[in-house]
VMD Tcl script that builds the backbone (N, CA, C; Angstrom):
set m [mol new atoms 321]
animate dup $m
set s [atomselect $m all]
$s set {name element resname resid chain x y z} {
  {N N MET 1 A 119.538 -52.738 -28.022}
  {CA C MET 1 A 118.720 -53.313 -26.972}
  {C C MET 1 A 119.640 -53.933 -25.935}
  {N N ARG 2 A 119.277 -53.822 -24.697}
  {CA C ARG 2 A 120.101 -54.341 -23.610}
  {C C ARG 2 A 120.156 -55.864 -23.628}
  {N N GLU 3 A 121.188 -56.411 -23.016}
  {CA C GLU 3 A 121.426 -57.857 -23.004}
  {C C GLU 3 A 120.249 -58.639 -22.443}
  {N N GLU 4 A 119.572 -58.137 -21.389}
  {CA C GLU 4 A 118.491 -58.914 -20.785}
  {C C GLU 4 A 117.251 -59.011 -21.672}
  {N N CYS 5 A 117.254 -58.316 -22.782}
  {CA C CYS 5 A 116.106 -58.360 -23.688}
  {C C CYS 5 A 116.353 -59.280 -24.875}
  {N N MET 6 A 117.378 -60.097 -24.802}
  {CA C MET 6 A 117.665 -61.012 -25.898}
  {C C MET 6 A 116.564 -62.074 -25.992}
  {N N THR 7 A 116.473 -62.707 -27.129}
  {CA C THR 7 A 115.362 -63.610 -27.389}
  {C C THR 7 A 115.826 -65.007 -27.774}
  {N N THR 8 A 114.897 -65.934 -27.639}
  {CA C THR 8 A 115.100 -67.280 -28.157}
  {C C THR 8 A 113.844 -67.667 -28.909}
  {N N LYS 9 A 113.975 -68.630 -29.809}
  {CA C LYS 9 A 112.830 -69.024 -30.619}
  {C C LYS 9 A 112.776 -70.537 -30.740}
  {N N ASP 10 A 111.597 -71.069 -30.586}
  {CA C ASP 10 A 111.374 -72.490 -30.828}
  {C C ASP 10 A 110.938 -72.623 -32.282}
  {N N LYS 11 A 111.779 -73.153 -33.138}
  {CA C LYS 11 A 111.510 -73.240 -34.574}
  {C C LYS 11 A 110.277 -74.073 -34.901}
  {N N TYR 12 A 109.983 -75.060 -34.076}
  {CA C TYR 12 A 108.914 -76.003 -34.396}
  {C C TYR 12 A 107.522 -75.485 -34.068}
  {N N ARG 13 A 107.433 -74.523 -33.188}
  {CA C ARG 13 A 106.121 -74.000 -32.805}
  {C C ARG 13 A 105.956 -72.535 -33.177}
  {N N ASN 14 A 106.889 -71.961 -33.940}
  {CA C ASN 14 A 106.855 -70.537 -34.276}
  {C C ASN 14 A 106.610 -69.689 -33.030}
  {N N GLU 15 A 107.417 -69.971 -32.029}
  {CA C GLU 15 A 107.266 -69.317 -30.742}
  {C C GLU 15 A 108.475 -68.433 -30.463}
  {N N LEU 16 A 108.219 -67.283 -29.867}
  {CA C LEU 16 A 109.275 -66.375 -29.471}
  {C C LEU 16 A 109.177 -66.137 -27.967}
  {N N LEU 17 A 110.242 -66.425 -27.257}
  {CA C LEU 17 A 110.328 -66.130 -25.830}
  {C C LEU 17 A 111.164 -64.878 -25.695}
  {N N TYR 18 A 110.561 -63.826 -25.146}
  {CA C TYR 18 A 111.237 -62.532 -25.042}
  {C C TYR 18 A 111.414 -62.186 -23.576}
  {N N LYS 19 A 112.647 -62.059 -23.144}
  {CA C LYS 19 A 112.962 -61.737 -21.756}
  {C C LYS 19 A 112.789 -60.239 -21.551}
  {N N MET 20 A 111.873 -59.869 -20.670}
  {CA C MET 20 A 111.576 -58.469 -20.420}
  {C C MET 20 A 112.653 -57.860 -19.519}
  {N N PRO 21 A 112.845 -56.538 -19.630}
  {CA C PRO 21 A 113.896 -55.886 -18.839}
  {C C PRO 21 A 113.539 -55.813 -17.352}
  {N N LYS 22 A 114.531 -55.513 -16.547}
  {CA C LYS 22 A 114.346 -55.400 -15.101}
  {C C LYS 22 A 113.339 -54.300 -14.770}
  {N N GLU 23 A 113.437 -53.183 -15.470}
  {CA C GLU 23 A 112.499 -52.076 -15.298}
  {C C GLU 23 A 111.817 -51.802 -16.627}
  {N N LEU 24 A 110.516 -51.972 -16.652}
  {CA C LEU 24 A 109.730 -51.747 -17.864}
  {C C LEU 24 A 108.991 -50.424 -17.692}
  {N N ASP 25 A 109.608 -49.357 -18.209}
  {CA C ASP 25 A 109.046 -48.025 -18.049}
  {C C ASP 25 A 109.177 -47.242 -19.349}
  {N N HIS 26 A 108.857 -45.947 -19.286}
  {CA C HIS 26 A 108.872 -45.129 -20.504}
  {C C HIS 26 A 110.267 -44.984 -21.114}
  {N N HIS 27 A 111.305 -45.238 -20.339}
  {CA C HIS 27 A 112.663 -45.123 -20.861}
  {C C HIS 27 A 112.988 -46.212 -21.883}
  {N N CYS 28 A 112.398 -47.389 -21.738}
  {CA C CYS 28 A 112.734 -48.485 -22.654}
  {C C CYS 28 A 111.548 -48.927 -23.509}
  {N N ALA 29 A 110.360 -48.388 -23.281}
  {CA C ALA 29 A 109.149 -48.879 -23.957}
  {C C ALA 29 A 109.234 -48.794 -25.480}
  {N N LYS 30 A 109.648 -47.671 -26.009}
  {CA C LYS 30 A 109.665 -47.495 -27.464}
  {C C LYS 30 A 110.632 -48.470 -28.127}
  {N N ALA 31 A 111.841 -48.602 -27.580}
  {CA C ALA 31 A 112.824 -49.529 -28.141}
  {C C ALA 31 A 112.346 -50.972 -28.007}
  {N N LEU 32 A 111.690 -51.273 -26.907}
  {CA C LEU 32 A 111.159 -52.614 -26.670}
  {C C LEU 32 A 110.092 -52.963 -27.709}
  {N N ILE 33 A 109.191 -52.035 -27.954}
  {CA C ILE 33 A 108.139 -52.233 -28.960}
  {C C ILE 33 A 108.754 -52.496 -30.331}
  {N N MET 34 A 109.714 -51.683 -30.714}
  {CA C MET 34 A 110.346 -51.844 -32.024}
  {C C MET 34 A 111.057 -53.196 -32.129}
  {N N SER 35 A 111.750 -53.586 -31.081}
  {CA C SER 35 A 112.476 -54.852 -31.083}
  {C C SER 35 A 111.525 -56.046 -31.182}
  {N N ILE 36 A 110.497 -56.059 -30.338}
  {CA C ILE 36 A 109.541 -57.172 -30.340}
  {C C ILE 36 A 108.802 -57.241 -31.670}
  {N N ASP 37 A 108.291 -56.107 -32.135}
  {CA C ASP 37 A 107.529 -56.099 -33.390}
  {C C ASP 37 A 108.381 -56.554 -34.568}
  {N N ASN 38 A 109.620 -56.121 -34.600}
  {CA C ASN 38 A 110.522 -56.536 -35.682}
  {C C ASN 38 A 110.695 -58.055 -35.677}
  {N N LEU 39 A 110.909 -58.625 -34.509}
  {CA C LEU 39 A 111.090 -60.077 -34.415}
  {C C LEU 39 A 109.810 -60.840 -34.762}
  {N N ILE 40 A 108.667 -60.338 -34.315}
  {CA C ILE 40 A 107.385 -60.987 -34.613}
  {C C ILE 40 A 107.173 -61.069 -36.123}
  {N N GLU 41 A 107.388 -59.948 -36.788}
  {CA C GLU 41 A 107.156 -59.892 -38.230}
  {C C GLU 41 A 108.207 -60.684 -39.006}
  {N N LYS 42 A 109.452 -60.533 -38.630}
  {CA C LYS 42 A 110.553 -61.192 -39.334}
  {C C LYS 42 A 110.467 -62.716 -39.229}
  {N N ARG 43 A 110.086 -63.225 -38.064}
  {CA C ARG 43 A 110.066 -64.667 -37.821}
  {C C ARG 43 A 108.681 -65.292 -37.945}
  {N N LYS 44 A 107.684 -64.464 -38.289}
  {CA C LYS 44 A 106.314 -64.952 -38.436}
  {C C LYS 44 A 105.866 -65.734 -37.189}
  {N N VAL 45 A 106.030 -65.092 -36.063}
  {CA C VAL 45 A 105.739 -65.692 -34.759}
  {C C VAL 45 A 104.236 -65.881 -34.576}
  {N N LYS 46 A 103.846 -67.039 -34.071}
  {CA C LYS 46 A 102.444 -67.320 -33.753}
  {C C LYS 46 A 102.180 -67.282 -32.254}
  {N N THR 47 A 103.200 -67.521 -31.442}
  {CA C THR 47 A 103.060 -67.429 -29.995}
  {C C THR 47 A 104.191 -66.574 -29.448}
  {N N LEU 48 A 103.824 -65.441 -28.858}
  {CA C LEU 48 A 104.789 -64.563 -28.220}
  {C C LEU 48 A 104.676 -64.774 -26.719}
  {N N VAL 49 A 105.786 -65.135 -26.080}
  {CA C VAL 49 A 105.822 -65.337 -24.634}
  {C C VAL 49 A 106.731 -64.272 -24.040}
  {N N LEU 50 A 106.156 -63.419 -23.199}
  {CA C LEU 50 A 106.942 -62.392 -22.520}
  {C C LEU 50 A 107.340 -62.924 -21.154}
  {N N ASP 51 A 108.637 -63.001 -20.913}
  {CA C ASP 51 A 109.176 -63.550 -19.668}
  {C C ASP 51 A 109.493 -62.406 -18.706}
  {N N PHE 52 A 108.725 -62.339 -17.622}
  {CA C PHE 52 A 108.870 -61.284 -16.624}
  {C C PHE 52 A 109.669 -61.736 -15.406}
  {N N SER 53 A 110.421 -62.817 -15.517}
  {CA C SER 53 A 111.097 -63.379 -14.347}
  {C C SER 53 A 112.118 -62.434 -13.723}
  {N N GLU 54 A 112.662 -61.498 -14.477}
  {CA C GLU 54 A 113.629 -60.556 -13.925}
  {C C GLU 54 A 113.066 -59.149 -13.771}
  {N N THR 55 A 111.798 -58.957 -14.108}
  {CA C THR 55 A 111.184 -57.628 -14.051}
  {C C THR 55 A 110.694 -57.336 -12.633}
  {N N CYS 56 A 111.158 -56.216 -12.094}
  {CA C CYS 56 A 110.738 -55.840 -10.740}
  {C C CYS 56 A 109.943 -54.536 -10.723}
  {N N PHE 57 A 109.887 -53.832 -11.859}
  {CA C PHE 57 A 109.133 -52.581 -11.921}
  {C C PHE 57 A 108.480 -52.450 -13.287}
  {N N MET 58 A 107.219 -51.995 -13.291}
  {CA C MET 58 A 106.514 -51.734 -14.541}
  {C C MET 58 A 105.551 -50.582 -14.312}
  {N N ASP 59 A 105.582 -49.595 -15.200}
  {CA C ASP 59 A 104.644 -48.478 -15.103}
  {C C ASP 59 A 103.611 -48.569 -16.233}
  {N N SER 60 A 102.864 -47.504 -16.428}
  {CA C SER 60 A 101.796 -47.517 -17.431}
  {C C SER 60 A 102.335 -47.710 -18.847}
  {N N SER 61 A 103.560 -47.305 -19.097}
  {CA C SER 61 A 104.164 -47.544 -20.412}
  {C C SER 61 A 104.309 -49.039 -20.660}
  {N N GLY 62 A 104.648 -49.776 -19.623}
  {CA C GLY 62 A 104.745 -51.227 -19.725}
  {C C GLY 62 A 103.402 -51.857 -20.028}
  {N N ILE 63 A 102.368 -51.349 -19.394}
  {CA C ILE 63 A 101.011 -51.825 -19.666}
  {C C ILE 63 A 100.677 -51.587 -21.134}
  {N N GLY 64 A 101.056 -50.421 -21.641}
  {CA C GLY 64 A 100.831 -50.100 -23.050}
  {C C GLY 64 A 101.572 -51.033 -23.991}
  {N N VAL 65 A 102.795 -51.400 -23.621}
  {CA C VAL 65 A 103.575 -52.341 -24.424}
  {C C VAL 65 A 102.817 -53.659 -24.540}
  {N N ILE 66 A 102.290 -54.152 -23.435}
  {CA C ILE 66 A 101.588 -55.433 -23.431}
  {C C ILE 66 A 100.283 -55.353 -24.220}
  {N N ILE 67 A 99.520 -54.294 -24.022}
  {CA C ILE 67 A 98.263 -54.134 -24.762}
  {C C ILE 67 A 98.536 -54.082 -26.266}
  {N N GLY 68 A 99.542 -53.335 -26.662}
  {CA C GLY 68 A 99.885 -53.227 -28.088}
  {C C GLY 68 A 100.333 -54.547 -28.686}
  {N N ARG 69 A 101.145 -55.312 -27.944}
  {CA C ARG 69 A 101.594 -56.604 -28.462}
  {C C ARG 69 A 100.438 -57.595 -28.515}
  {N N SER 70 A 99.497 -57.485 -27.585}
  {CA C SER 70 A 98.310 -58.340 -27.620}
  {C C SER 70 A 97.511 -58.080 -28.897}
  {N N ARG 71 A 97.299 -56.823 -29.202}
  {CA C ARG 71 A 96.569 -56.458 -30.420}
  {C C ARG 71 A 97.309 -56.932 -31.669}
  {N N LYS 72 A 98.614 -56.742 -31.676}
  {CA C LYS 72 A 99.403 -57.152 -32.834}
  {C C LYS 72 A 99.328 -58.659 -33.042}
  {N N MET 73 A 99.443 -59.424 -31.959}
  {CA C MET 73 A 99.384 -60.882 -32.089}
  {C C MET 73 A 98.000 -61.338 -32.557}
  {N N LYS 74 A 96.939 -60.706 -32.070}
  {CA C LYS 74 A 95.593 -61.052 -32.543}
  {C C LYS 74 A 95.450 -60.745 -34.027}
  {N N PHE 75 A 95.984 -59.619 -34.449}
  {CA C PHE 75 A 95.935 -59.237 -35.858}
  {C C PHE 75 A 96.658 -60.264 -36.722}
  {N N MET 76 A 97.711 -60.859 -36.193}
  {CA C MET 76 A 98.505 -61.840 -36.926}
  {C C MET 76 A 98.035 -63.273 -36.655}
  {N N ASP 77 A 96.837 -63.428 -36.091}
  {CA C ASP 77 A 96.271 -64.738 -35.755}
  {C C ASP 77 A 97.182 -65.534 -34.824}
  {N N GLY 78 A 97.801 -64.845 -33.892}
  {CA C GLY 78 A 98.671 -65.481 -32.914}
  {C C GLY 78 A 98.144 -65.240 -31.507}
  {N N GLU 79 A 98.971 -65.592 -30.532}
  {CA C GLU 79 A 98.579 -65.370 -29.150}
  {C C GLU 79 A 99.744 -64.831 -28.343}
  {N N LEU 80 A 99.387 -64.109 -27.280}
  {CA C LEU 80 A 100.362 -63.555 -26.359}
  {C C LEU 80 A 100.240 -64.277 -25.032}
  {N N MET 81 A 101.391 -64.707 -24.508}
  {CA C MET 81 A 101.432 -65.370 -23.212}
  {C C MET 81 A 102.486 -64.676 -22.355}
  {N N VAL 82 A 102.375 -64.844 -21.048}
  {CA C VAL 82 A 103.375 -64.310 -20.129}
  {C C VAL 82 A 103.818 -65.410 -19.187}
  {N N CYS 83 A 105.034 -65.273 -18.667}
  {CA C CYS 83 A 105.527 -66.217 -17.673}
  {C C CYS 83 A 106.449 -65.469 -16.714}
  {N N GLY 84 A 106.757 -66.099 -15.586}
  {CA C GLY 84 A 107.673 -65.516 -14.618}
  {C C GLY 84 A 107.142 -64.287 -13.913}
  {N N ILE 85 A 105.838 -64.226 -13.701}
  {CA C ILE 85 A 105.224 -63.054 -13.074}
  {C C ILE 85 A 105.455 -63.085 -11.562}
  {N N SER 86 A 106.101 -62.047 -11.039}
  {CA C SER 86 A 106.318 -61.931 -9.596}
  {C C SER 86 A 105.044 -61.381 -8.940}
  {N N PRO 87 A 104.908 -61.511 -7.632}
  {CA C PRO 87 A 103.724 -60.956 -6.951}
  {C C PRO 87 A 103.526 -59.463 -7.213}
  {N N ARG 88 A 104.608 -58.708 -7.274}
  {CA C ARG 88 A 104.510 -57.261 -7.516}
  {C C ARG 88 A 103.935 -56.982 -8.913}
  {N N ILE 89 A 104.453 -57.663 -9.913}
  {CA C ILE 89 A 103.978 -57.474 -11.283}
  {C C ILE 89 A 102.567 -58.055 -11.431}
  {N N GLU 90 A 102.282 -59.122 -10.715}
  {CA C GLU 90 A 100.951 -59.723 -10.768}
  {C C GLU 90 A 99.888 -58.726 -10.301}
  {N N ARG 91 A 100.188 -57.954 -9.282}
  {CA C ARG 91 A 99.231 -56.938 -8.803}
  {C C ARG 91 A 98.940 -55.911 -9.897}
  {N N ILE 92 A 99.950 -55.551 -10.658}
  {CA C ILE 92 A 99.753 -54.599 -11.756}
  {C C ILE 92 A 98.877 -55.224 -12.838}
  {N N PHE 93 A 99.138 -56.488 -13.170}
  {CA C PHE 93 A 98.327 -57.196 -14.168}
  {C C PHE 93 A 96.864 -57.268 -13.718}
  {N N GLU 94 A 96.637 -57.596 -12.457}
  {CA C GLU 94 A 95.266 -57.713 -11.946}
  {C C GLU 94 A 94.561 -56.366 -11.942}
  {N N ALA 95 A 95.226 -55.330 -11.440}
  {CA C ALA 95 A 94.604 -54.005 -11.337}
  {C C ALA 95 A 94.306 -53.402 -12.707}
  {N N SER 96 A 95.146 -53.691 -13.687}
  {CA C SER 96 A 94.979 -53.097 -15.016}
  {C C SER 96 A 94.116 -53.929 -15.953}
  {N N GLY 97 A 93.772 -55.148 -15.545}
  {CA C GLY 97 A 92.959 -56.007 -16.399}
  {C C GLY 97 A 93.742 -56.720 -17.487}
  {N N LEU 98 A 95.064 -56.758 -17.385}
  {CA C LEU 98 A 95.878 -57.400 -18.419}
  {C C LEU 98 A 95.623 -58.897 -18.537}
  {N N TYR 99 A 95.184 -59.522 -17.463}
  {CA C TYR 99 A 94.921 -60.964 -17.525}
  {C C TYR 99 A 93.764 -61.297 -18.466}
  {N N LYS 100 A 92.973 -60.298 -18.846}
  {CA C LYS 100 A 91.916 -60.521 -19.831}
  {C C LYS 100 A 92.488 -60.617 -21.245}
  {N N LEU 101 A 93.713 -60.111 -21.430}
  {CA C LEU 101 A 94.332 -60.076 -22.751}
  {C C LEU 101 A 95.374 -61.162 -22.975}
  {N N VAL 102 A 95.946 -61.680 -21.894}
  {CA C VAL 102 A 97.058 -62.616 -22.021}
  {C C VAL 102 A 96.785 -63.912 -21.264}
  {N N LYS 103 A 97.446 -64.962 -21.724}
  {CA C LYS 103 A 97.403 -66.238 -21.016}
  {C C LYS 103 A 98.690 -66.354 -20.207}
  {N N VAL 104 A 98.610 -67.081 -19.094}
  {CA C VAL 104 A 99.791 -67.306 -18.270}
  {C C VAL 104 A 100.346 -68.689 -18.569}
  {N N ARG 105 A 101.627 -68.733 -18.853}
  {CA C ARG 105 A 102.305 -70.003 -19.066}
  {C C ARG 105 A 103.013 -70.358 -17.758}
  {N N GLU 106 A 102.760 -71.538 -17.274}
  {CA C GLU 106 A 103.297 -71.946 -15.981}
  {C C GLU 106 A 104.688 -72.552 -16.048}
  {N N ASP 107 A 105.122 -73.039 -17.212}
  {CA C ASP 107 A 106.418 -73.740 -17.274}
  {C C ASP 107 A 107.593 -72.845 -17.264}
}
mol reanalyze $m
mol bondsrecalc $m
mol representation Tube
mol addrep $m
């Protein structure tokens, strides 16, 4: 996995902050899914926060990544949040209905 996809975890809240790649497309989607899912299961994460602060492009594969992680977190009685959404990525979230699946973290 590329350096920008490294993670941090808050031990006290079972939270995982995952920095999303600059381009979230079909080239990295499968590896991203495997990496996130492995960390969620291994660390028993209850809150997954996807950080889009460096993401400037996302296609339908990226939308699929988010929908799948939302389902996985619900299955594990957890929640999915996003932060660092740029105006460009925000338009994709609004048009695709992703805001119905995720909460936005402002901090």
